[in-house]
N, C-alpha and C positions, 0 to 999 in steps of 0.2 A: 346445446352449443352447436353451431354450424359444424358440419363434418370436416370442412377444410382446415379447421383449427388444429386438429391432431396432425395433419400433414406437415403444417409449419412447426408444430411442437417437436416433432421428431426430425424433421428435415434439417434444422439448423443445430439439432444435438450433435452433428458429425463435424462441426467445425473443430472440435476437440474430443478425442476419445479417451477412456480411462482404462479400463481393465479388460483383459481377455476372458472370454467365456470358457466353459469346459470343453465344448466342442468347436472345431473350427466353424466359423461362420459361413464358409463355403458350402456347408451341409444344408443350408437354406434351400438351395435349388432341388434338393432330393425330395423334401416333402411339399414344397410349395406347388408342384405340379398337380397335387391331388385337390387343390381348392378351386372354387369358382373362378372364372377368368375375370380379369380386372381391366376394364377399358374406360372407366369413369372416375368420378371424384372419390377419393379415399374417405373412409373405408367403404367399400361396396358390399353390401349384404353381409356375408359372414366373414369377411376378411379380418375383422377385428379379433377373430378367434384363431388366427394362424399363429403358430409359434414363431414365425418371423419377427412378429412385434416383440416377442421376448428378446430376440437378439438385438434388435434395434434399440430398445429402451435400455437393455443392459450395457450396451456399449456406448450409450451417451452419458454425459455427466448429470443428467437430469435426476436419476434416482439418488445418487449420492448427495447432490445438492439439497434434494428433498429431505433426505435422512438427516443431514448435519444441520441445515439452516432453515428448514421449514417451520411454519407456524405450529408450535407445539400443541395448540388447542384443536388442530384439525384431525379428523379420523383418517385422512389419507397419510399424513405424516406418521401417526401412531401405528398404521398399518405397515408403512415402510420399516419402522423400527421394530415391528414384530417379526418381520420376514428377513431382515438383513441385519448386518452389525459391522462395527470397525474393529479390526484386529488391534492388539495392544500397541503395535507400532504407530497407531493413528493415521496410517496411510492405507493399508489394505482394507478395501470395501468388500464385503463378502456376504454370502447366504448365512443365515444364523446356524450355529452348531449347538447352541445351548439346549440340553435335553428338557430343561423346564419350560421351554417354548414349544408349543405343539407343532409349529410350522417345521421344526427341525426333523420331525418324524414323517413328514409327508413324503410319499413316493409319487412318481409322475401321474399315475392313475388318480391319486387323491387330489392332486391339483386340478386334474381335468374335471373330476366330479364337481368340485367347488365352482369352476368356471361355468359348468353347465347349470348348476343351481342358480348362479347369479344371472345367467342368461334367461332362464325361465321365469324368474321373479324379481327382476331388476326394478320393476315399477311398483312393487307391492311389498314394503318393508316388513309388514306383519308376518306374511306368509314366508318371506325370505328367511326371517329369524327363526321361524319354526323349523324350516327345512335345514338350516345350518345347524340348529341344535340337534335335530334327529342325525345329520351326517357325523357331528362330532361323537355323539353316543355310539354310533355303529363303528366309527373309526377306532374309538377306544377299545371296544369289545374285540375287534379283529387284530388289535396291535398292542394288547395288554403286555404281552411278554417282552416285546421290543422296546416299548417305553420304559417298562421297569428295568430292563437291562441297561438302557440308556442312562437312566437317573442313577442306577448303581454305579456304573462307570463313572459318571460325573461326580458323585460323592467320593468314590475312591480316589479319583485324581485330585480333588479338593483337599481331601485328608492328607493325601501324599505331599501336595504342595505346601500345605500349612505346617506339616511336620518338618519338612525341609527348611522352611522359613524360621521355625523355632530352633532348629539346630544350629543355624548360622547365628541367631541371637545368643544362644547358649554358648557358642564358640567365643563371642565377644566377652561373655561374663567369665569364662574360663581364662581368656587372655588377661583380663583385669585382675583375677585372683592370682595368676602366675606372676604378676608384677611383685606381689607381696614377697615372694622369694628373692627376687632381684633386690629388693629394699634391704633385705636381711644381709646380702652380700656387700651392700655398700657401707655397712656400719663402720667398718675399718678406716673408710676414707674421711669420716667426719671426726675431727679431733676433739671438739668441744662436746662433752657428754651431754649438757643440757640441750644444746642445739640439735645434737643427733637424735635425742629423744623426741624433741618436739617435731623435727622434720619427718622422722619415721611415722609418728602418730598421725601427723597431718596427711601424709601420703595414704595410710591405710584408711582414715577417715573418708578421704576423697574416693578411694577404690570402693569402699563400702557403699557410699552414697550412689555412685555410678552403677554399681551391680544391682542395688535396690531399684534404682529408677528403671533400668533395663528389664528387670524381672516384673515390675509393676506395669510399665507402659507397653511392653512387648510380649512377654512370655505368658502372663497371666490371661490377657485377652486371646492369645493364640491357643491356650488351653482350652478356654471357654468355647472358641470356635470349633476346635477338634471334637469336643464333647457334643456340640450341637449337630455337627455334620454326622457324627457316628449314630446319635439318636434317630436323626432323620432316615439314615440308611437303614437301620435296624427296624424302626417302628413303621415307616411308611413304604418302602420299596419291598418289604417282605410280605405286604398284604396281598391276598389272593384276588380281591374285587378290583374294581376301577381304581386307577392310580389316585391316591389321596394326598400326595404331597401339597402342602399349602402353596408353595411357589408355582408348582405346575398348574394347579387350579386357578391361581390368579392370572397367569398368563394365558391360559385357555379361555377364560372369560374375556379378558382384554382383546384377545384376537378376534373374537366373534363381534365384539362391541366395535372395535375399530373398523372392521370389514364393513359392517352395516352402514356406519356413519360415513365411511369413505364413499360407498355407493350413493348415499344420499347427497354428497358434496358434488357429484359429477353434474354436469350441465350448467352449474351457476357459479361454482368456484374452480372446479377442475374440469378438464375435457371429459367428454362422453368416453366410456370404455377404459378410462385410466386404470381403474381397479383391475380389470381383466389384464391389461397390459403388464402391470405390476406382478400379478401372478404368473404370467408367461415369462417374465424376466427371471423370476424366482426359479421356474423350471429350467430355463435355458442354463442358468448358473449351476444347477445341481446335476444336469444330465452329463452322463459319462458314456452313453453309447446310443446309437441310432434307434435302437428298439425302445428307448425311454420316450421317444416322440410318438411312437405308435401306442404305447401305454397311455400317454397323455390324451391323445386323440380318441382312444377308446373311452376313457373317463368321460370326456365331453359328449361323445356321440351316444353313449349308453344312458346319459342323463337327460339330454335335450329332449324337449317336448316335440319340437318341430325338427326332426333329424334331416330333412332335405335341405336346410340352409347351409349345412356345413361343407359338403363336398361338391365338386362339378358333377355334371349329368352322367359322365362315363362312370364315375365311382358309385354314384347313387344307384345306377342301374344294377351294378354288380352286388351292391349291398342288399338290394331289393327292399320290399316293404315289410317283410316278415322279421321277427326278432332273430338276432344272431347270437352265437356264443362268441366269447372273447377270441377263442382259437380261430374261428371262422373270419373274424374281423382282421385279425393279425395276418392271416394268410392273404387276404385280398389286398391288404396295405403292402404287404412285402412284395407282391407281384407288381404293384403299380408305383411304389416308391423307389424307382431305380436310382441307384446312387450316381449323383452327378455333382460336379463342382460348379463354381463361378465360371462364366464364359468370358475369358480375358479379352477376346475381340469385342464382345458386347460392351464390355466395361469401357475400353478405349473409344469406341464408337460413341457411348453416352458422354464421355468427358469431351468429345470434340463437337457435340451437338450444341448449336445455338440455343435451342429451347428443348433440353433433354425431358423425355417422357418419363416422369417418375409417378404418374397416376397409377402405374402398375407397381404393386407392393415389392414384387422381386426386383424390379428395376431401381426401386428406391433403395433397397438393401444393397444391391451391387454398387450403386453409384457412391454410397457413403462409406461402406465397409470395404469396397473394392481397393481403394487407395492403399490400405494397410495390408491387403492380401497381395496386391500385385507391384506396389511401388516403394514403400517405405524401406528404409536401410536396415531396421530391426523390426522383428514382430513385437507384439506386446509382451511385456515381462510376464513370466509365470508368476502367479501369486501363491503365497504359503497356504498350506492346508493345516486345519487343526486335527484332521483325522487320519494321518498318515499311519500305515500299519506295518510293522516288522516284527515277525515271531510273536504274534499275539500281543504286542505292546503298541498302543496307540498313543501319538504324541504330535505336537505343533512342529513343523519342519522348516521354520524360518532359515535355519542355517543351510540345510540341504537345498532349499529352493533358491537362496541367494547364490549358492555355488553353481547351481544348474544354470541360472541366468548369466553368470560369468562365461561359462562354456558356450551357451547359446550366442552370445555376443561375438565370441571368437570364431565359431565355425559356421555361422549362419551365412548363407550365399545370397545376396540380394537378387542376383540374376536367375538363379534356378529356384528361388524361394524354398531352399531346403537346407538341411545341415550337411556340410562337407566333411565326412569322417576321414577323408585322406589326410586332413590337417593332423588329426589325432594320431593316426598310423604314423605319420611322418616324425612326430616327437617321441614315438614309442609309448603312447598312452596304455593304460591298462585295458585289456581286452573286454572287461565287463562294461567299461564306459563307452567304448567304441560300439559294442553290440546294443547298449542302450539307444544311443543315436541312430543306429540303423533300424532299430524296432520302431522308434517314435519319431513321427514327423509332425509338421504343424497341424495336422488333423487331430492328433491325440495327445500332444505333449502336455496339454493343460489338464488332462483327466486325472482323477484319483489313482488310477492304476499306474500312470507315469510316476506320480509322487512315490507310490509304494515301491515301484521297480528301482528308482534311483536311490532311494533309502536304503534298499539292500545292498546296492553297490557300495555305498560309503559307510556302512555299518560294520562293527566288529573289526576295526582296523588296528593294527598293533601301535601302541604308544599314544593313540588318540583318546582324548578324554571325551566321555559321553555322559549325558544327564541321567539316563537310565539304561540299564541292561544292555550295554554295548550298542545302543542306537540313540538318536537325537544328539547330534554333535554339540558339544558344549561351547560356551562363548569364548571369544578372544582370537586375534589374528594369529598368534603363534600356534594355537591348536588347529586353526583352519589350514595354515601352511603345512602342518603335518598331514592332513587329509589330502591337500593337492598333491603332496609329494608321493603318496601312495598311488595317485591317479595319473601323473604325468612323468614320474621318475624323480631322481634325486634333485633337490635344489641345493646348490652350493652355498656355503657361508655358515657362520656360527650364530648369527642373530637374525631377527626378522628382516631388518633392512637389506642385509646381504641377500637373503633368500628371496625377497621381492625383486631385487636386481637380477638374480638367477632366473627367476620366472619370467621376467621381461625378455632376457636373452634367449630363453627357450622358445619364445614365440617370435623369433626374428626369421620369418618365413617369407617365400615369395607371395603366397596367397593372403597372408595376415602377418602384422607386425604390432606388437605392443611397443609403442614408441616412448611411452612414459608412464610411470606409476608415482604419482605425486601425493604423499601423506600430508594431512594438515598438521600432524605433530610427529615427534620422533616415535616411530613404530617400535622401537626397542624399549621404551619407557611407558608408552600408552597403549597397551594391548587391547584394552576393552573400551576405549574411549577415542575413536579414530575414524577418520574418513580417508579412503583411498580413491583419487581421481585417476582413473585408468584410461590412457588414450590408445585407441585401437586404430590402425590404418589398414584399409582394404583397397588395393588398386589406387584409384584416384580419391577415394572418400576417406574421411576421418571423423571418428566420433569419441565421445568422451563418456564412460559410465562411472557411476559413483557407488563405491561399495563402503557402507557405514557399518561400523562395529560398535555396538553399545554395550553396556555392562551386562543386559539380559537378552540381547537379540541381535539379529543381522538384517540389513535391508540393502537391496540392490536397487539402485535408480537408473533406468535408462534415460538417455536425453529426451526432451520434449519431442513430441511428434513433429516431423516436417509438415509444413503448411500444406493442406489439401487445397490446391488451387482450384480443382474442380468444385469443391464445396463452396468456395467464395464466389466463383463465377455464377454458379446456380443461385447462390444467395442474392447476387446482384439482379439476376434475371427475375426472380419471384418479387423482389422488392419494387420492380417497376410495373407490376401487373395491377389491373384494376380489381379491387374486391369490395365487397360490402363493408361497412363500418363494423358490424357486430363481431366478427371473428377477432378484430384487434382489441375491442373492448374486453373480450374474454381472455385473450393473451395477456393483456394488461394485468388482469386479476390473477392469472397464473403466476406470472413471473415476478410481479412486484408485491401485490397484496399478500400472497402466500409465503413468499421466501424472503421478503424484506420488510415484512410488518404491514400493519393496517393502514393503507393509504386510499381511502375510498374517493378521494378528490383527484387522483391521478389523471391528468388529461395530456395525451401525447399525440402528436401527428404521426402518420404511418411510417415515414422515413426514419424519424427519431426512434420509434419503437424498435424497428429492425436494427438500428445501430446498437441500442442497449441490449437487445435480444442477443445479438452476435458475441457481445462482451460477456453477458451474464451466463450464457451456457457453456463457458469455458470451466475449467476446474477451479473452483473457488478456494482451494487449499493454497494456490499459488497467489501470493500477495500481489504480484504484478497485475494479475487479471482484475481483482477488485480495485486497485488503484486506478487502473485505466478507466474503470467505470466512474470513479469519482472525478477524474480529470474532465470527462465529457459532461458530466452533470453540472460542474462548476462553470464551464464555458458556455453552457446553453442558456440563453436568455428566455427561451420560450416556456420553461418550466418554472412554476410558481416557487417562490422561496420556501414555502411551508413544506412542499412535496420534496424539494431539493434537500432541506435540512433534515428531515425525517430519514430519507434515504441514506444520506451521509452517515447519520448517527448509526443507523442499522448495520451499514457496511463496516463501520469502525469495529464493531463487536466481532467481526471475522478476522481482523488484522492481527497477525503475530506480534509478540511483544518484543522482538528484537529491535535494535537501534535503527537498522537500515529501513525496515518496513514502516516504523513508527515515523520516522523522519519523512519518508517518501510520501506517506498518507497525508500528514499535516501540512507539508509543503504544497501539495496539490489541492488542498482545501482552500488555500489562499485566504482572501479577506473574509470569507464565509466562516472562519474559525470563530468570529465574534458572535455568530448566531448559532453555530454548532455547539461550542464548548461552553457549558454552564456547570461549574463545579458541584452544584447542589443536585444535579440530575443523578439518578441511581447508577447509570451506565459510567459515570466517571468517578464514582467513589471507589476506593481501594485501588488507586493506580500505582503501578510500580515506579521505581526511580527513573527507570528508562522512559516510560510513557510521560511522566511528569516533565522531565527534561526536554523531551521532544515537543511538547505542547508549549512549554515556556519559550523556547527558541522560536517556534513558528508564531506565537503571539508577539513577540518582540520585533519580528521582522516586519510586521504590518505597521502602518501609520497609527498614531494614537486614535483610539475610538471611544467616544462617549457612550455608545449604545450599551455597553455591557462593562460597567465599572468594576463588576464582581470578579472579572478575571484578574485585574491588577491586584486587588487585595488577596486573591488566592496565590498569585506569584509571590507577593511580599511574605506571606505566611509559609510558603512552600520552599523558598530558596534555603533557609537555614538547615532544613532537613535533607538536602541533597547529598548523596554520598558518592556519586559518580565523578571521578576527578576529571576525565575528559569532558564530560558534559559541562562542568563548572567552567572550564576555559571557553567552551562555545557560547555559554550564556553571557559570561563577562564580555566577550567580544560583541555579541548582539546588543547589549546594553550600551557599551562605549560608543558604538557607531551612531546611536541615535542622538540628535541634538538635545540639549537640556531644554525641557519644556518651559514655557512661561506660564501656561495654565496652572492655577494654584492647586487644583486637584491632583494633576499629574506630577506637579513639582514635589509635593510631599511624598508621593510614591517613589519618585527617583531618588530623593535623598535617602529613603530607606534602602533602594537598590545599591547606591554608592557605599552606603554603610557596610553592606553585605560585601561588596567588591574589596573594600578596605581589609576586611578580615580574611578574605579568601584568597587574594593574590599570592601570598607566599606558598600556597599548596598546590598551585595548578601545574600541570605537567609541561615539559619541555616543548611538547608539539605546538602549544599555543602561546608560549612565552614571547617569542620573536614577533608574532602578529599582534600581540596586545601592546608590546613596547612601541611598535609602529603606530598603532591607533591612538595611543595616549599623546605620543609626540606630535601627532597631526592635528589633535584637537587644540583650539585656542584655550589659553589658560582663563577659566571663568573669573569674572570680577565679583560675581555674586558671593557675599560673604558665607552663605550657607554651603556653597559647593567648592570654594577656594581651598579649604583645609583638606578635603579629600585629595586634591591634586597634588598638594605638598606630600601627602602619604603616598600617592602614586609615583611621583618622581623620586622619592626615597626608595621605593621598591625597584625602580628602573636602575637606580645607582648600584644596588646590590645585584641585580640580575644581569647587567651587562657583561660582567666578566665570565658569566656562564655560557655566553653565546659563542660557539666554537666554529660555526659555519662560515667560511669567508664571504660567501655572497651575502648571507644575512647581515654580516658585520658591515659590509659595504653599503647595504640598503639603509641601516640604521644610522651610520655616519652621514649619509645624504640627508636623511630626515632631520638630524641635529643641525647640520649646516645650513638647511633651508629655512630653519626657524629662527625669527629675530631673537636676539638675546634679550630676555625679559629684564626690566628695570626693577621689578619688585625684589626687594632684599631677601624675601623668602626663597625665591626660586634662582636668583643669581648664583648662589654656591653650587647648585646642581649643575648649571651649565659650565661652571669653571671645572667642576669634576669630569663632565663629559669630554670637554676639550682635552683635558689631561689624558 
């Protein structure tokens, strides 16, 4: 693959960023100055080995899109799934923590050695596999105790979690059994002895059945699971030799296989060096200290056959040609890797340039990461850790991290780009919290040390509920408000709603104001199923953060990133340049063949490709981004229908099942729905009611189409099973606004539709009642004997529905429709109009 491809691959990743790394991206400058100078097309010589690529790839949506949506048969996708994972919130993308995956045990030097082996033998898969196998054997021998300890801890936690789950089920059983005593107390209330006997027995039988079902379906499997976990812990982890746990062995093998396959897919399916970049991204995410980068470089340097390609001439002269010890290497690196941050002046000069120089890797990083370092109103949200440590207890800290993000949003100063602890001092916050923010700035707030430090501040607080040993804050708004009260002082009020108002008032300051805390439900009655939209005002700016309380977790969402205008400007600049055809052919394969299915015939001109590229590289978890892509696909006449339809179907598999997203998707598909939707296709089997209703509504909005009669049969069979009341009203409206077809094929279908409407009208919600009355009154009464009886039924329904219309404006409109309609001479309808006039 032409080297320029990877420049574009990463260049446009910055139109939207996702998650922050463990160290500040400004640290890039510190180690970038030891590499070879770059004044030519990227990547030049050894630049693909720079940790900078790890930061660039980690901060782009590419990795997460590859992980979530990539072709599952590709080694590159499997490699991403070996190295990374999604937290249980299905939002947080992270490096893998699972001890059964060998990558979770890699230290920076190990990742460096892997990169060095790949660099040495990239073109020879046989030797590469032999070298990788040897590395794994040596790694296991050197890390047996660490791997065993990790597996032991994993099994301990799994057993603990399973026992907790079983305890909750047992509580349910005991609750059912307790009802037996309540039944006995009710005996005196039943006068008839026979009725009393039958009632008590039926209740006891019901309780016995429910208890038995819980034990069989929940408790018995949990007991088996605990037994298996205990056996694995005892039999496998206790062995003195190399780890023999079958799950670990399986993942170890799949890691090597996916790594080799991924390398083989470079140059024809994926860009050159992508495997190396992915390993560097893993390293970036796992790094907590600048020394981690020296360890990485030592791993690469000590393994490379041709060591001179790695560093610039100055460093190479200091390293010399003779072998070095690790200590000597570290000393030379520390002397030359002087701590430096991004140059703010350089960043703004680059943003003002008509043709910015991003052939330099450092400039590329500054250009696209610099916006969030120097300009964005909020830094990236801190993501949860699964390995937070307090008093020898390791736990996932989603509660603690969501609370941290609340305080960051409140005290982050966009001008100074740091935390303003005077805000906390002004409200009389706990000194430990103030000290935490004085100790941790944007360069280290994302590290594991910061996670541990904050967890210590919020652990062991009086009256607060914890999951384990006075750490890991338990779920619920009420419990979280107790924690906040310990940190910022007393919150007035007897319930959660009042305390939220008190919290809002506490942050009514000159520098920052909470102007609104809007819950989506009553916070007093929905403690663990609630979203708080918190509006924060700082000087002339306003932002809204979203704090979500689930039954088992907490999530804090910052607002979407402000648009990086420099990224878009550079995007337009590069779009206008003249390049060879090959890079675009390769880009096509990367972004469509791999992430949206097998589309070998895709042919796009360059401007179109860039347009899709800019949309595609957004965060695909946001439905609006994928729907944008559908919209431009549908409108573009240059793309063949075959390619268009395949892409739209693949995109549909990424769309959430909520009513808004489903309706928006199908509305934008427009008339292509008759080519996209075939009920017999696997992708459209097992649809939910929400999806079915959205598809039916979208089909009915389009003119009748003979090309796909299967869809109308599907609608006919699907309508009776619909359970969504609001959707029924919408579907009835869409059927009634269509003229009655004269075509015999469609006419029989419509008779069936009208039959369904006749039985459904009495059950529609008031929201649609007024609109449907207007539509029926506006339609001419059909003379067709097959449809006329339906309208008698419809008018009968209107007669009963009119008194329930209470809105004066709606009444006025209905009266206007009645008066505008000629009085029918048909004796079947004349009485209805007499009734209407009355």
